[in-house]
C-alpha positions in Angstrom: 90.1 101.0 66.9 89.3 101.3 70.6 88.3 98.3 72.6 85.0 98.7 74.5 84.7 95.6 76.6 82.7 97.5 79.2 80.0 98.1 76.6 79.6 94.5 75.5 78.7 91.1 76.9 81.7 89.4 78.4 81.8 85.8 77.1 81.9 84.1 80.4 79.5 81.7 82.2 78.9 81.3 85.9 77.9 77.9 87.4 78.2 75.8 90.5 81.3 73.7 90.9 80.8 70.2 92.1 83.3 68.1 94.0 85.8 70.9 94.9 88.6 69.5 97.0 87.2 66.0 96.8 89.6 64.6 94.2 92.1 61.8 94.7 95.6 62.6 95.9 98.7 63.1 93.7 98.5 59.5 92.5 95.5 60.4 90.3 96.1 60.1 86.5 97.3 63.1 84.7 94.7 65.6 83.6 94.8 66.5 79.9 94.7 70.2 79.3 95.3 72.3 76.2 94.0 75.2 74.1 90.2 74.7 73.9 89.8 72.9 77.2 87.0 74.1 79.5 88.2 75.5 82.8 86.5 76.5 86.0 87.7 79.5 88.1 86.6 79.3 91.7 84.9 82.5 92.8 84.1 81.5 96.4 82.4 78.6 98.1 81.2 76.3 95.2 80.6 79.1 92.8 82.8 79.2 89.7 83.0 80.9 86.3 83.5 78.7 83.2 85.9 79.8 80.6 88.2 78.3 77.9 92.0 77.9 77.9 93.7 79.7 75.0 97.0 77.7 75.1 99.3 75.8 77.4 103.1 76.0 77.4 106.2 76.8 79.4 107.9 79.8 80.8 111.1 81.0 79.1 113.4 78.9 81.2 111.0 75.9 80.7 110.5 75.0 84.4 107.0 76.4 84.9 103.9 75.1 83.1 101.6 78.0 82.3 98.5 78.7 80.3 96.6 81.7 78.9 92.9 82.7 79.2 90.8 85.8 79.1 91.5 88.3 81.9 87.9 88.7 83.0 87.8 85.0 83.8 89.6 85.6 87.1 92.0 87.5 89.3 95.4 86.5 90.8 95.1 84.0 93.6 91.9 82.3 92.3 92.0 78.6 91.9 91.5 76.8 88.6 89.9 73.4 87.9 89.4 71.3 84.8 85.7 71.4 83.8 85.8 67.7 82.7 87.9 66.5 85.6 86.8 68.9 88.3 86.4 66.0 90.8 90.2 65.6 90.7 90.8 68.9 92.4 92.7 72.1 91.7 94.9 72.1 88.6 96.3 75.6 88.8 96.1 79.2 90.0 95.7 82.5 88.2 98.9 84.4 88.8 98.5 87.4 86.5 95.5 89.3 85.0 95.3 92.6 83.1 92.2 94.4 81.9 93.8 96.4 79.0 94.5 93.2 77.0 91.8 91.2 78.9 94.2 88.3 79.3 95.3 86.2 82.3 98.1 83.7 83.1 97.5 80.4 84.9 100.3 78.5 86.5 99.5 74.8 86.5 100.5 72.1 89.0 101.9 68.6 88.4 98.4 67.0 87.8 98.3 68.6 84.3 99.4 66.7 81.2 99.7 69.5 78.5 98.2 68.8 75.1 98.5 70.5 71.8 95.3 68.9 70.4 91.9 69.4 72.1 88.6 68.5 70.6 90.1 68.2 67.1 91.9 71.5 67.2 95.7 71.4 67.1 97.9 74.4 68.0 101.3 73.8 66.4 102.7 77.3 66.3 102.1 80.9 67.3 101.6 83.6 64.6 101.9 87.1 66.0 100.9 88.8 62.7 97.4 90.5 62.9 94.8 88.6 60.9 93.2 90.7 58.1 90.1 90.6 56.0 89.0 88.2 54.4 90.9 85.5 56.3 88.8 82.7 57.8 89.7 82.0 61.4 88.3 79.5 63.8 87.9 79.1 67.6 87.3 76.1 69.9 85.3 77.1 73.0 83.9 75.0 75.9 80.4 76.2 75.1 80.0 76.2 71.3 82.9 74.0 70.2 84.6 74.8 66.9 83.1 77.6 64.8 84.7 79.6 62.0 84.1 83.0 60.4 85.6 85.8 58.4 88.0 88.2 60.0 86.5 91.7 59.4 89.3 93.9 60.8 92.2 94.2 63.2 94.0 97.1 64.8 97.1 95.1 65.7 95.8 94.6 69.3 92.2 93.6 68.7 90.4 91.6 66.0 86.8 91.5 64.9 85.2 88.5 63.3 82.0 86.6 62.4 82.7 83.6 64.6 79.9 82.3 66.8 80.7 82.7 70.5 78.6 82.4 73.6 79.1 82.8 77.3 81.9 80.4 78.4 83.9 80.7 75.2 86.0 83.5 76.8 89.7 82.7 76.3 89.0 80.2 73.4 92.0 79.9 71.0 91.6 81.7 67.7 93.4 79.8 65.0 94.2 79.9 61.3 94.9 76.3 60.4 97.2 75.1 63.2 98.5 78.6 64.0 97.4 80.4 67.1 96.6 84.0 66.3 94.5 85.2 69.2 91.9 84.6 71.9 88.1 85.2 72.2 87.1 87.9 74.7 83.5 89.0 73.9 80.8 89.6 71.4 78.8 92.6 70.4 75.0 92.8 70.4 73.8 89.1 70.1 75.5 85.8 70.7 76.5 83.9 67.6 75.5 86.9 65.4 78.1 89.1 66.8 80.5 90.2 65.8 83.1 88.5 68.0 86.0 90.5 69.3 89.2 89.3 70.9 92.9 90.0 71.6 95.6 89.2 69.0 98.3 86.8 70.2 101.2 89.3 69.5 100.4 91.7 72.3 99.7 88.8 74.6 103.2 87.3 74.0 104.8 90.7 74.5 103.0 91.1 77.8 104.0 87.7 79.1 107.6 88.4 78.2 107.5 91.3 80.8 106.1 89.1 83.6 108.0 86.9 86.0 107.7 84.1 83.4 109.9 85.9 81.0 108.1 84.5 78.0 105.9 81.7 76.7 106.5 78.8 74.3 104.2 75.9 73.3 104.9 72.5 74.7 
């Protein structure tokens, strides 16, 4: 199956970011961030796009805290803020983005306290096997929260499902139980009627392994 992201609605929301740069200094409390957290990617001035973090973890050698989101959420060099704690300032920077998998990497700073559980969704492991019909999978997005639906099909790189997604859910973790199996990228035709489409986690892990980070593992 061929991905046609240019022919569908990208699941991303644009909004105005309040309080940019006005957060406390490094003494501020740690900011909890994990798969399912809402993030804001600064586009310029106070304009930002709202997306969802897929997962957070560390590079292969363990010394860099990184996260994954949808590639159309931003480009390298753009600053990232927590949607909930945006007044505390920048929490990371997009360092890698690729359109073929529609995935991006964020490198986080010391303000971030990584979490495996966000809004009732726990990511305990990564499962690189493609999800096949009729598996029920779920996603947790910053716009629509947790929704579940049947997996219709997968071509090893891309999956198609009946999960409800709307703008802002881009990057949301797709899970089966506590296993991370993919991310949300877009929907066809009509929001929450769909179908939803996204990238499987296997190709994403393979791509991260070829970047400067050398790989990704959950915290």
